[in-house]
Backbone as CSV, one residue per row, in Angstrom:
resi,resn,N_x,N_y,N_z,CA_x,CA_y,CA_z,C_x,C_y,C_z
1,MET,-62.528,74.819,-53.019,-63.630,73.910,-52.723,-63.372,73.108,-51.448
2,LYS,-62.102,72.762,-51.169,-61.777,72.024,-49.944,-62.275,72.766,-48.718
3,LEU,-62.090,74.090,-48.733,-62.496,74.896,-47.589,-63.986,74.753,-47.336
4,PHE,-64.787,74.771,-48.399,-66.234,74.705,-48.221,-66.660,73.346,-47.680
5,VAL,-66.021,72.258,-48.128,-66.361,70.930,-47.613,-66.052,70.839,-46.125
6,LYS,-64.871,71.333,-45.727,-64.509,71.332,-44.304,-65.516,72.125,-43.486
7,MET,-65.891,73.288,-44.002,-66.808,74.147,-43.265,-68.189,73.506,-43.136
8,CYS,-68.627,72.798,-44.187,-69.926,72.131,-44.130,-69.954,71.112,-43.004
9,ILE,-68.897,70.309,-42.886,-68.838,69.294,-41.836,-68.814,69.950,-40.466
10,CYS,-68.014,70.996,-40.306,-67.879,71.636,-39.004,-69.131,72.406,-38.609
11,VAL,-69.872,72.922,-39.571,-71.092,73.665,-39.260,-72.086,72.775,-38.521
12,ILE,-72.147,71.482,-38.884,-73.056,70.558,-38.198,-72.758,70.547,-36.710
13,PHE,-71.465,70.440,-36.360,-71.084,70.411,-34.955,-71.270,71.783,-34.296
14,LEU,-71.081,72.839,-35.059,-71.193,74.182,-34.499,-72.592,74.440,-33.960
15,PHE,-73.613,73.962,-34.666,-74.981,74.179,-34.215,-75.302,73.354,-32.970
16,LEU,-74.377,72.441,-32.620,-74.594,71.660,-31.396,-73.921,72.298,-30.191
17,SER,-73.119,73.434,-30.418,-72.494,73.969,-29.256,-73.528,74.587,-28.336
18,ASN,-74.929,73.927,-28.596,-75.554,74.774,-27.818,-76.594,73.588,-27.626
19,ILE,-83.390,73.372,-25.680,-83.353,72.306,-25.766,-84.551,72.685,-25.143
20,ASN,-100.180,72.632,-19.331,-100.664,71.949,-18.124,-100.170,72.633,-16.849
21,TYR,-100.139,73.799,-16.721,-99.606,74.520,-15.577,-100.411,74.208,-14.323
22,TYR,-99.691,73.706,-13.320,-100.337,73.476,-12.037,-99.251,73.413,-10.980
23,ALA,-99.640,73.219,-9.725,-98.746,73.182,-8.556,-98.344,74.591,-8.168
24,GLN,-98.195,74.800,-6.889,-97.931,76.135,-6.372,-96.545,76.275,-5.766
25,GLY,-95.774,75.164,-5.699,-94.478,75.205,-5.040,-93.391,75.787,-5.914
26,THR,-92.220,75.975,-5.320,-91.036,76.404,-6.066,-89.994,75.297,-5.992
27,TYR,-89.037,75.344,-6.926,-88.053,74.281,-7.034,-86.656,74.882,-7.114
28,ASP,-85.773,74.400,-6.234,-84.357,74.750,-6.311,-83.690,73.699,-7.195
29,LEU,-83.461,74.034,-8.440,-82.935,73.061,-9.400,-81.417,73.011,-9.332
30,ALA,-80.875,71.808,-9.140,-79.424,71.630,-9.063,-79.093,70.166,-9.321
31,TYR,-77.875,69.946,-9.811,-77.400,68.580,-10.041,-76.843,67.996,-8.743
32,LYS,-76.980,66.658,-8.603,-76.529,65.964,-7.396,-75.749,64.711,-7.786
33,PHE,-74.544,64.923,-8.314,-73.701,63.788,-8.676,-73.176,63.097,-7.425
34,GLU,-72.947,61.777,-7.534,-72.410,61.004,-6.432,-71.192,60.221,-6.895
35,LYS,-70.172,60.165,-6.050,-68.999,59.363,-6.367,-69.380,57.888,-6.427
36,GLY,-68.788,57.177,-7.364,-69.049,55.751,-7.485,-70.354,55.406,-8.166
37,LYS,-71.084,56.414,-8.652,-72.350,56.183,-9.330,-72.350,56.909,-10.683
38,PRO,-71.647,56.342,-11.673,-71.617,56.990,-12.989,-72.990,56.968,-13.655
39,LEU,-73.253,58.003,-14.439,-74.474,58.085,-15.234,-74.122,57.769,-16.681
40,VAL,-74.867,56.845,-17.282,-74.587,56.424,-18.657,-75.768,56.801,-19.542
41,TYR,-75.484,57.573,-20.585,-76.515,58.030,-21.509,-76.258,57.460,-22.908
42,LYS,-77.334,57.294,-23.651,-77.224,57.001,-25.078,-77.519,58.291,-25.825
43,LEU,-76.572,58.752,-26.628,-76.711,59.983,-27.387,-76.884,59.670,-28.863
44,ASN,-77.765,60.414,-29.508,-77.949,60.273,-30.949,-78.118,61.666,-31.557
45,VAL,-77.331,61.942,-32.577,-77.403,63.230,-33.279,-77.597,62.961,-34.767
46,ILE,-78.708,63.442,-35.299,-78.991,63.323,-36.728,-78.985,64.721,-37.324
47,ALA,-78.179,64.932,-38.341,-78.060,66.250,-38.957,-78.196,66.141,-40.468
48,ASN,-78.915,67.082,-41.036,-79.062,67.166,-42.492,-78.726,68.583,-42.939
49,LEU,-77.862,68.665,-43.934,-77.370,69.949,-44.417,-77.613,70.039,-45.917
50,LYS,-78.294,71.103,-46.342,-78.519,71.348,-47.759,-77.801,72.632,-48.148
51,PHE,-77.159,72.637,-49.301,-76.426,73.839,-49.699,-76.362,73.953,-51.219
52,THR,-76.169,75.162,-51.665,-76.093,75.465,-53.087,-74.756,76.114,-53.384
53,ILE,-73.997,75.524,-54.308,-72.707,76.067,-54.738,-72.779,76.356,-56.228
54,MET,-72.615,77.627,-56.579,-72.619,78.041,-57.978,-73.854,77.510,-58.701
55,GLY,-75.001,77.604,-58.038,-76.262,77.217,-58.648,-76.588,75.738,-58.582
56,GLN,-75.688,74.920,-58.046,-75.922,73.481,-57.974,-76.317,73.082,-56.556
57,ASP,-77.427,72.355,-56.421,-77.915,71.917,-55.121,-77.199,70.647,-54.671
58,ASN,-76.806,70.622,-53.398,-76.134,69.464,-52.812,-76.711,69.215,-51.416
59,SER,-76.392,68.075,-50.848,-76.840,67.774,-49.490,-75.835,66.855,-48.805
60,MET,-75.814,66.940,-47.488,-75.000,66.070,-46.652,-75.846,65.638,-45.467
61,GLY,-75.523,64.488,-44.907,-76.245,64.034,-43.727,-75.336,63.225,-42.827
62,SER,-75.635,63.219,-41.548,-74.860,62.422,-40.605,-75.791,61.861,-39.539
63,ASP,-75.423,60.693,-39.026,-76.182,60.027,-37.967,-75.146,59.422,-37.022
64,VAL,-75.016,60.027,-35.827,-74.002,59.597,-34.870,-74.679,59.111,-33.594
65,THR,-74.313,57.907,-33.158,-74.807,57.354,-31.897,-73.608,56.983,-31.037
66,LEU,-73.681,57.274,-29.743,-72.570,56.933,-28.869,-73.054,56.747,-27.434
67,ARG,-72.181,56.146,-26.653,-72.410,55.950,-25.218,-71.662,57.051,-24.490
68,HIS,-72.369,57.776,-23.614,-71.813,58.943,-22.935,-71.895,58.720,-21.428
69,GLN,-70.738,58.623,-20.777,-70.701,58.363,-19.331,-70.182,59.569,-18.571
70,ILE,-70.882,59.927,-17.496,-70.480,61.028,-16.617,-70.234,60.459,-15.225
71,GLU,-69.053,60.740,-14.676,-68.729,60.227,-13.340,-68.078,61.327,-12.504
72,ALA,-68.537,61.476,-11.266,-67.989,62.493,-10.367,-66.638,62.041,-9.827
73,MET,-65.613,62.874,-10.014,-64.278,62.578,-9.506,-64.010,63.320,-8.191
74,ASP,-64.591,64.509,-8.067,-64.420,65.319,-6.865,-65.709,66.106,-6.636
75,ILE,-66.155,66.148,-5.382,-67.407,66.823,-5.053,-67.165,67.835,-3.940
76,LEU,-67.501,69.088,-4.222,-67.472,70.164,-3.237,-68.918,70.603,-2.994
77,PRO,-69.156,71.433,-1.981,-70.544,71.822,-1.676,-71.321,72.391,-2.866
78,ASP,-70.656,73.140,-3.745,-71.386,73.737,-4.865,-70.675,73.559,-6.204
79,LYS,-69.697,72.641,-6.262,-68.971,72.402,-7.503,-68.666,70.915,-7.653
80,PHE,-68.456,70.498,-8.907,-68.104,69.121,-9.206,-66.942,69.096,-10.192
81,THR,-66.083,68.091,-10.072,-65.144,67.746,-11.134,-65.626,66.431,-11.719
82,LEU,-65.930,66.443,-13.014,-66.553,65.297,-13.659,-65.660,64.713,-14.737
83,SER,-65.674,63.397,-14.853,-65.018,62.686,-15.943,-66.068,62.316,-16.973
84,LEU,-65.830,62.693,-18.234,-66.749,62.372,-19.324,-66.060,61.437,-20.301
85,VAL,-66.705,60.325,-20.620,-66.161,59.352,-21.562,-67.209,59.046,-22.618
86,ASP,-66.851,59.209,-23.885,-67.708,58.825,-25.005,-67.076,57.638,-25.713
87,ASP,-67.840,56.553,-25.875,-67.318,55.402,-26.608,-68.473,54.704,-27.325
88,SER,-68.200,53.507,-27.835,-69.193,52.765,-28.631,-69.795,53.668,-29.699
89,ILE,-68.918,54.351,-30.423,-69.353,55.364,-31.384,-69.670,54.731,-32.737
90,SER,-70.838,55.037,-33.246,-71.242,54.626,-34.585,-71.574,55.879,-35.377
91,ALA,-70.899,56.083,-36.487,-71.089,57.301,-37.281,-71.351,56.958,-38.736
92,LYS,-72.401,57.539,-39.273,-72.718,57.398,-40.691,-72.738,58.785,-41.309
93,MET,-72.094,58.924,-42.461,-72.024,60.225,-43.125,-72.337,60.051,-44.605
94,ASN,-73.293,60.828,-45.084,-73.596,60.873,-46.514,-73.022,62.164,-47.079
95,MET,-72.125,62.017,-48.051,-71.437,63.166,-48.614,-72.076,63.573,-49.941
96,PRO,-71.740,64.778,-50.448,-72.275,65.207,-51.745,-71.935,64.217,-52.864
97,GLU,-72.793,64.165,-53.856,-72.604,63.340,-55.052,-72.554,61.853,-54.706
98,GLY,-73.293,61.460,-53.672,-73.440,60.042,-53.377,-72.337,59.418,-52.556
99,GLY,-71.325,60.172,-52.170,-70.256,59.605,-51.350,-70.697,59.435,-49.916
100,GLY,-69.908,58.734,-49.128,-70.246,58.568,-47.718,-69.484,57.427,-47.101
101,TYR,-69.679,57.249,-45.791,-69.010,56.153,-45.098,-69.754,55.848,-43.812
102,THR,-69.478,54.659,-43.291,-69.967,54.250,-41.983,-68.767,53.838,-41.158
103,GLU,-68.677,54.324,-39.937,-67.523,54.041,-39.093,-67.996,53.576,-37.725
104,GLU,-67.508,52.422,-37.287,-67.822,51.884,-35.971,-66.556,51.942,-35.126
105,LYS,-66.555,52.759,-34.080,-65.375,52.905,-33.241,-65.337,51.889,-32.100
106,GLY,-66.512,51.372,-31.692,-66.537,50.403,-30.612,-65.986,50.962,-29.312
107,ASP,-65.433,50.095,-28.474,-64.899,50.518,-27.179,-63.406,50.794,-27.225
108,THR,-62.766,50.590,-28.381,-61.316,50.734,-28.454,-60.884,52.187,-28.596
109,SER,-61.797,53.027,-29.063,-61.466,54.440,-29.238,-62.412,55.263,-28.389
110,LYS,-61.875,55.948,-27.399,-62.710,56.685,-26.460,-62.354,58.166,-26.473
111,MET,-63.377,58.974,-26.349,-63.182,60.403,-26.158,-63.267,60.669,-24.657
112,ARG,-62.197,61.190,-24.087,-62.178,61.465,-22.647,-61.949,62.945,-22.407
113,MET,-62.682,63.496,-21.457,-62.430,64.859,-21.055,-62.840,65.033,-19.597
114,GLN,-62.337,66.086,-19.016,-62.655,66.414,-17.627,-63.228,67.817,-17.596
115,ILE,-64.302,67.992,-16.847,-64.885,69.327,-16.728,-65.084,69.668,-15.257
116,ARG,-65.048,70.950,-14.970,-65.481,71.461,-13.663,-66.737,72.280,-13.905
117,CYS,-67.753,72.038,-13.116,-68.989,72.786,-13.256,-69.563,73.078,-11.874
118,ASP,-70.425,74.082,-11.797,-71.095,74.325,-10.523,-72.359,73.468,-10.453
119,LYS,-73.035,73.501,-9.328,-74.183,72.614,-9.133,-75.361,72.968,-10.031
120,TYR,-75.319,74.174,-10.636,-76.384,74.584,-11.539,-76.129,74.150,-12.986
121,GLY,-74.947,73.590,-13.249,-74.636,73.104,-14.582,-73.786,74.028,-15.418
122,LYS,-73.342,75.148,-14.887,-72.473,76.054,-15.645,-71.073,75.460,-15.721
123,ILE,-70.552,75.323,-16.946,-69.214,74.779,-17.147,-68.175,75.849,-16.811
124,LEU,-67.269,75.529,-15.876,-66.235,76.480,-15.453,-64.966,76.326,-16.282
125,ASP,-64.578,75.088,-16.581,-63.452,74.850,-17.484,-63.487,73.408,-17.960
126,THR,-62.774,73.143,-19.052,-62.722,71.807,-19.638,-61.278,71.429,-19.923
127,LEU,-61.004,70.117,-19.912,-59.674,69.603,-20.213,-59.836,68.357,-21.065
128,ASN,-59.276,68.390,-22.279,-59.347,67.238,-23.173,-58.271,66.223,-22.770
129,LEU,-58.690,65.004,-22.438,-57.761,63.947,-22.029,-57.648,62.860,-23.085
130,SER,-58.192,63.104,-24.260,-58.232,62.083,-25.297,-57.184,62.341,-26.356
131,SER,-56.562,61.271,-26.812,-55.625,61.383,-27.927,-56.349,61.248,-29.259
132,THR,-57.623,60.871,-29.212,-58.437,60.706,-30.411,-59.237,61.964,-30.656
133,ASN,-59.015,62.598,-31.792,-59.715,63.837,-32.106,-60.772,63.564,-33.174
134,LEU,-61.936,63.035,-32.719,-62.991,62.693,-33.661,-63.801,63.908,-34.080
135,PHE,-63.817,64.937,-33.254,-64.665,66.090,-33.488,-63.820,67.358,-33.503
136,PRO,-64.357,68.452,-34.064,-63.631,69.732,-34.046,-63.339,70.178,-32.621
137,ASP,-62.281,70.975,-32.466,-61.848,71.403,-31.135,-62.932,72.134,-30.365
138,PHE,-63.786,72.922,-31.052,-64.748,73.725,-30.310,-65.794,72.859,-29.622
139,VAL,-66.000,71.611,-30.080,-66.941,70.721,-29.400,-66.460,70.447,-27.974
140,LEU,-65.132,70.433,-27.784,-64.563,70.155,-26.466,-64.471,71.407,-25.611
141,ASN,-64.759,72.562,-26.176,-64.639,73.812,-25.427,-65.957,74.546,-25.259
142,ARG,-67.051,73.961,-25.708,-68.320,74.671,-25.607,-68.739,74.819,-24.157
143,ASN,-69.544,75.822,-23.884,-69.922,76.143,-22.510,-70.945,75.196,-21.932
144,ASN,-71.709,74.538,-22.775,-72.763,73.667,-22.283,-72.595,72.293,-22.914
145,ILE,-72.344,71.263,-22.121,-72.070,69.931,-22.629,-73.163,68.985,-22.170
146,GLN,-74.179,68.787,-23.010,-75.264,67.848,-22.750,-75.926,68.068,-21.395
147,GLN,-76.106,69.272,-20.993,-76.830,69.514,-19.756,-77.432,70.907,-19.762
148,ILE,-78.453,71.082,-18.927,-79.125,72.367,-18.796,-78.434,73.189,-17.725
149,GLU,-78.326,74.491,-17.945,-77.829,75.380,-16.901,-79.038,75.967,-16.171
150,PHE,-79.167,75.630,-14.895,-80.354,76.007,-14.127,-80.252,77.427,-13.576
151,ALA,-81.418,77.952,-13.179,-81.485,79.269,-12.546,-80.846,79.211,-11.166
152,ARG,-80.288,80.330,-10.747,-79.639,80.401,-9.431,-80.599,80.900,-8.358
153,LYS,-81.853,80.552,-8.526,-82.874,80.878,-7.537,-83.995,79.855,-7.689
154,ALA,-84.836,79.755,-6.689,-85.980,78.860,-6.774,-86.952,79.365,-7.844
155,VAL,-87.480,78.445,-8.642,-88.398,78.827,-9.717,-89.715,78.059,-9.578
156,ARG,-90.773,78.703,-10.011,-92.098,78.095,-10.004,-92.395,77.473,-11.366
157,ILE,-93.357,76.584,-11.385,-93.837,76.059,-12.656,-94.407,77.218,-13.469
158,GLY,-93.981,77.306,-14.715,-94.381,78.404,-15.587,-93.422,79.571,-15.594
159,GLU,-92.488,79.607,-14.630,-91.515,80.708,-14.565,-90.351,80.438,-15.510
160,GLU,-89.828,81.481,-16.132,-88.775,81.353,-17.140,-87.447,81.884,-16.619
161,TRP,-86.354,81.263,-17.054,-85.014,81.793,-16.829,-84.213,81.599,-18.118
162,SER,-83.089,82.255,-18.230,-82.317,82.172,-19.467,-80.822,82.152,-19.180
163,THR,-80.065,81.619,-20.131,-78.608,81.642,-20.090,-78.104,82.161,-21.431
164,SER,-76.954,82.809,-21.429,-76.418,83.357,-22.671,-74.903,83.399,-22.616
165,SER,-74.304,83.517,-23.793,-72.842,83.595,-23.873,-72.445,84.281,-25.165
166,THR,-71.392,85.067,-25.101,-70.751,85.660,-26.267,-69.273,85.349,-26.186
167,ASP,-68.734,84.717,-27.228,-67.365,84.225,-27.108,-66.722,84.136,-28.488
168,SER,-65.411,84.007,-28.492,-64.650,83.670,-29.691,-64.165,82.243,-29.509
169,ILE,-64.546,81.352,-30.430,-64.231,79.939,-30.244,-63.440,79.404,-31.436
170,PRO,-62.602,78.375,-31.213,-61.851,77.765,-32.318,-62.783,77.049,-33.271
171,PHE,-62.497,77.194,-34.577,-63.314,76.540,-35.589,-62.421,75.613,-36.408
172,VAL,-62.349,75.786,-37.710,-61.603,74.885,-38.566,-60.217,75.455,-38.890
173,ASP,-59.192,74.596,-38.921,-57.825,74.947,-39.342,-57.254,76.156,-38.604
174,GLY,-57.466,76.219,-37.297,-56.871,77.260,-36.474,-57.572,78.601,-36.507
175,ASN,-58.704,78.698,-37.190,-59.457,79.938,-37.239,-60.404,80.050,-36.041
176,ASN,-60.658,81.274,-35.623,-61.641,81.543,-34.579,-62.840,82.268,-35.184
177,ILE,-64.022,82.040,-34.600,-65.206,82.759,-35.040,-65.937,83.312,-33.826
178,GLY,-66.693,84.386,-34.035,-67.532,84.940,-32.987,-68.796,84.108,-32.852
179,TYR,-69.167,83.785,-31.618,-70.295,82.872,-31.375,-71.166,83.431,-30.255
180,LYS,-72.467,83.487,-30.487,-73.400,83.973,-29.475,-74.572,83.000,-29.365
181,TYR,-75.052,82.817,-28.138,-76.289,82.066,-27.979,-77.044,82.587,-26.768
182,LYS,-78.360,82.411,-26.803,-79.207,82.699,-25.657,-80.323,81.670,-25.647
183,VAL,-80.475,80.990,-24.518,-81.484,79.940,-24.394,-82.407,80.275,-23.229
184,HIS,-83.703,80.147,-23.466,-84.722,80.395,-22.456,-85.304,79.058,-22.006
185,TYR,-85.454,78.882,-20.698,-85.996,77.649,-20.138,-87.248,77.953,-19.325
186,LYS,-88.112,76.945,-19.223,-89.324,77.088,-18.414,-89.793,75.709,-17.958
187,ILE,-90.220,75.624,-16.699,-90.817,74.382,-16.205,-92.257,74.334,-16.697
188,ALA,-92.559,73.318,-17.517,-93.899,73.211,-18.077,-94.856,72.486,-17.139
189,GLY,-94.346,71.669,-16.254,-95.207,70.935,-15.332,-94.497,69.732,-14.755
190,ILE,-95.226,68.923,-14.021,-94.720,67.683,-13.443,-95.297,66.522,-14.235
191,GLU,-94.435,65.610,-14.678,-94.880,64.443,-15.429,-94.107,63.215,-14.967
192,SER,-94.697,62.049,-15.187,-94.010,60.791,-14.910,-93.220,60.393,-16.145
193,TYR,-91.922,60.141,-15.947,-91.057,59.687,-17.045,-90.415,58.371,-16.606
194,LYS,-90.791,57.289,-17.293,-90.315,55.948,-16.948,-90.553,55.638,-15.467
195,GLY,-91.722,56.072,-14.983,-92.112,55.767,-13.621,-91.542,56.691,-12.565
196,ILE,-90.802,57.731,-12.978,-90.188,58.676,-12.037,-90.868,60.036,-12.172
197,GLU,-91.248,60.631,-11.050,-91.851,61.968,-11.085,-90.784,62.997,-11.455
198,CYS,-91.008,63.708,-12.536,-90.002,64.626,-13.074,-90.602,65.996,-13.349
199,LEU,-89.720,66.968,-13.443,-90.090,68.265,-13.984,-89.863,68.225,-15.496
200,LYS,-90.899,68.593,-16.240,-90.751,68.723,-17.685,-90.299,70.149,-17.980
201,ILE,-89.124,70.273,-18.598,-88.537,71.583,-18.876,-88.515,71.795,-20.382
202,ILE,-89.094,72.888,-20.841,-89.062,73.208,-22.270,-88.108,74.378,-22.492
203,SER,-87.557,74.450,-23.690,-86.575,75.500,-23.979,-86.724,75.988,-25.409
204,TYR,-86.269,77.214,-25.631,-86.135,77.749,-26.976,-84.985,78.750,-26.946
205,GLY,-84.324,78.899,-28.066,-83.173,79.788,-28.056,-82.730,80.215,-29.434
206,GLU,-81.741,81.108,-29.449,-81.187,81.650,-30.688,-79.668,81.467,-30.683
207,ILE,-79.125,81.172,-31.848,-77.684,80.995,-32.038,-77.250,81.872,-33.208
208,SER,-76.099,82.515,-33.088,-75.543,83.250,-34.225,-74.030,83.184,-34.183
209,PHE,-73.412,83.274,-35.350,-71.951,83.250,-35.419,-71.492,83.907,-36.710
210,ASP,-70.257,84.403,-36.699,-69.690,84.999,-37.900,-68.168,85.024,-37.769
211,GLY,-67.504,85.006,-38.901,-66.048,85.070,-38.878,-65.454,84.869,-40.257
212,THR,-64.191,85.216,-40.374,-63.440,85.003,-41.608,-62.593,83.744,-41.453
213,ILE,-62.724,82.822,-42.403,-62.031,81.538,-42.351,-60.946,81.518,-43.419
214,ASN,-59.716,81.195,-43.008,-58.594,81.087,-43.941,-58.040,79.664,-43.892
215,ALA,-58.043,78.980,-45.040,-57.529,77.611,-45.093,-57.304,77.202,-46.538
216,ASP,-56.263,76.392,-46.757,-55.979,75.841,-48.088,-55.904,76.921,-49.163
217,SER,-55.226,78.027,-48.820,-55.031,79.151,-49.745,-56.347,79.809,-50.150
218,GLU,-57.390,79.590,-49.372,-58.679,80.213,-49.623,-59.118,80.997,-48.391
219,SER,-59.954,82.008,-48.626,-60.532,82.784,-47.533,-62.015,82.951,-47.798
220,ALA,-62.795,82.912,-46.712,-64.238,83.053,-46.866,-64.821,83.709,-45.631
221,LEU,-65.896,84.466,-45.839,-66.633,85.082,-44.748,-67.879,84.240,-44.485
222,MET,-68.071,83.809,-43.234,-69.204,82.962,-42.876,-70.085,83.680,-41.866
223,VAL,-71.392,83.685,-42.121,-72.383,84.280,-41.220,-73.538,83.294,-41.086
224,GLY,-73.941,83.006,-39.855,-75.027,82.059,-39.667,-75.878,82.379,-38.460
225,LYS,-77.095,81.863,-38.469,-77.980,82.002,-37.318,-78.949,80.840,-37.309
226,GLY,-79.468,80.535,-36.122,-80.396,79.432,-36.007,-81.259,79.561,-34.773
227,ILE,-82.260,78.702,-34.705,-83.126,78.647,-33.537,-83.181,77.213,-33.029
228,GLN,-83.421,77.054,-31.749,-83.541,75.724,-31.184,-84.765,75.649,-30.274
229,LYS,-85.311,74.458,-30.167,-86.374,74.196,-29.203,-86.131,72.817,-28.620
230,GLY,-86.514,72.629,-27.370,-86.210,71.366,-26.732,-87.133,71.023,-25.586
231,THR,-87.059,69.755,-25.185,-87.802,69.235,-24.044,-86.868,68.366,-23.226
232,ALA,-86.932,68.482,-21.916,-86.089,67.673,-21.036,-86.916,67.201,-19.844
233,TYR,-86.508,66.056,-19.288,-87.129,65.532,-18.069,-86.054,65.441,-16.991
234,PHE,-86.327,66.115,-15.867,-85.340,66.226,-14.792,-85.903,65.633,-13.511
235,ASP,-85.195,64.632,-12.969,-85.537,64.039,-11.671,-85.058,65.010,-10.594
236,TYR,-85.954,65.880,-10.135,-85.559,66.971,-9.241,-85.247,66.490,-7.833
237,VAL,-85.734,65.306,-7.449,-85.428,64.772,-6.120,-83.980,64.296,-6.057
238,ASN,-83.550,63.560,-7.080,-82.189,63.015,-7.113,-81.210,63.869,-7.896
239,GLY,-81.681,64.956,-8.510,-80.798,65.868,-9.220,-80.167,65.272,-10.462
240,VAL,-80.964,64.502,-11.230,-80.425,63.800,-12.400,-81.260,64.143,-13.633
241,LEU,-80.581,64.499,-14.709,-81.244,64.738,-15.988,-81.496,63.383,-16.651
242,LEU,-82.760,63.056,-16.910,-83.105,61.742,-17.451,-83.106,61.710,-18.971
243,SER,-83.514,62.794,-19.600,-83.507,62.823,-21.065,-83.580,64.252,-21.570
244,THR,-83.052,64.464,-22.766,-83.185,65.737,-23.479,-83.484,65.441,-24.939
245,ASN,-84.246,66.326,-25.540,-84.573,66.220,-26.961,-84.540,67.628,-27.536
246,ILE,-83.592,67.906,-28.408,-83.392,69.252,-28.937,-83.448,69.222,-30.459
247,GLU,-84.163,70.168,-31.042,-84.212,70.332,-32.488,-83.689,71.727,-32.844
248,ILE,-82.819,71.765,-33.838,-82.197,73.023,-34.256,-82.366,73.196,-35.759
249,THR,-82.743,74.383,-36.181,-82.771,74.715,-37.607,-82.000,76.020,-37.795
250,GLY,-81.317,76.134,-38.923,-80.521,77.338,-39.139,-80.154,77.549,-40.585
251,ASN,-79.591,78.725,-40.853,-79.136,79.091,-42.193,-77.746,79.705,-42.099
252,ILE,-76.914,79.407,-43.082,-75.545,79.902,-43.108,-75.220,80.416,-44.514
253,ASP,-74.591,81.569,-44.582,-74.089,82.110,-45.850,-72.574,82.154,-45.798
254,VAL,-71.934,81.574,-46.816,-70.479,81.585,-46.927,-70.105,82.245,-48.248
255,ASN,-69.343,83.322,-48.177,-68.934,84.048,-49.375,-67.421,84.075,-49.468
256,SER,-66.908,83.582,-50.575,-65.465,83.535,-50.781,-64.894,84.931,-50.934
257,ILE,-63.760,85.151,-50.283,-63.039,86.416,-50.424,-62.043,86.313,-51.567
258,THR,-61.463,85.127,-51.768,-60.458,84.936,-52.814,-61.095,84.754,-54.197
259,ASP,-62.340,84.259,-54.231,-63.053,84.091,-55.494,-64.446,84.685,-55.307
260,THR,-64.606,85.917,-55.762,-65.839,86.664,-55.476,-67.070,86.043,-56.126
261,GLU,-66.893,85.132,-57.079,-68.031,84.504,-57.726,-68.476,83.231,-56.995
262,GLN,-67.724,82.828,-56.014,-68.049,81.582,-55.312,-68.717,81.889,-53.974
263,SER,-69.914,81.363,-53.783,-70.640,81.547,-52.538,-71.454,80.294,-52.249
264,VAL,-71.775,80.098,-50.980,-72.548,78.928,-50.557,-73.649,79.395,-49.613
265,THR,-74.852,78.939,-49.860,-75.968,79.143,-48.945,-76.368,77.791,-48.389
266,MET,-76.405,77.683,-47.064,-76.679,76.398,-46.427,-77.885,76.505,-45.505
267,SER,-78.621,75.408,-45.400,-79.659,75.274,-44.375,-79.400,73.968,-43.634
268,ILE,-79.673,73.959,-42.335,-79.341,72.805,-41.526,-80.492,72.460,-40.588
269,GLU,-80.686,71.159,-40.387,-81.637,70.650,-39.408,-80.925,69.605,-38.560
270,VAL,-81.036,69.746,-37.240,-80.356,68.830,-36.319,-81.352,68.337,-35.270
271,LYS,-81.316,67.025,-35.009,-82.067,66.434,-33.905,-81.078,65.765,-32.960
272,ASP,-81.102,66.194,-31.700,-80.126,65.748,-30.701,-80.893,65.162,-29.516
273,THR,-80.747,63.853,-29.279,-81.435,63.224,-28.152,-80.430,62.562,-27.226
274,SER,-80.752,62.602,-25.941,-79.918,61.990,-24.903,-80.843,61.322,-23.899
275,VAL,-80.622,60.021,-23.631,-81.495,59.265,-22.736,-80.635,58.501,-21.734
276,LEU,-80.943,58.660,-20.453,-80.225,57.944,-19.402,-80.506,56.455,-19.491
277,GLN,-79.423,55.655,-19.523,-79.564,54.205,-19.581,-79.502,53.568,-18.205
278,LYS,-78.624,54.123,-17.358,-78.522,53.592,-15.989,-77.808,54.611,-15.117
């Protein structure tokens, strides 16, 4: 049973490893970070997980809010080295059978990491600089960290582009799982967001994963898939993402290898929002 509880918690994060037609012009979409000008976002992730174990219905929920700062450490013509700091973390978790907790990390516990990315938002590599491990390891190694990966060509309003990845990523207790995603993006139009002329970008995508998990003298086969849809506002003049709003729904089947009568069917709903504060 310990294995299933661990997997339930990690599945929430796993689904996060991954958001009026007019005008005739095209847009070269790219990020434009500046040294000495950090971007500070407020992030909120609400997740609800329902699952059935041996015929009994259970549920879990989490609500995490944090301050997310991005600062350029090194700038090349088409690449950036960025410092990412997450702090002021507030986490609420509702566990099965009425259990749960609320944890306020404040500014004393910070998640720090460094990433290199190109100007289109593709993550080239990551480095964890934090001694605090609040989240599973794969959260620090995912290919897309709170940003859109743009097309490598000029795009028109209404034109679509996509990004995809197939990888083996670390999961729980030293296990790896196969992970695939493909996300499609499209510029829906030009809109004013908080007084700034922005491109409204809509997205939809598919996520799938599978693997055998071994932990606590138990083994289980996990298979899952999900879909996501999202909306983002991008200040294309200054190259800054102002907000993202992503909704993810998915289903996961976990079947025990050590106990053939034990299986878990899970459904998950996640809402992930990010808003630039300054």
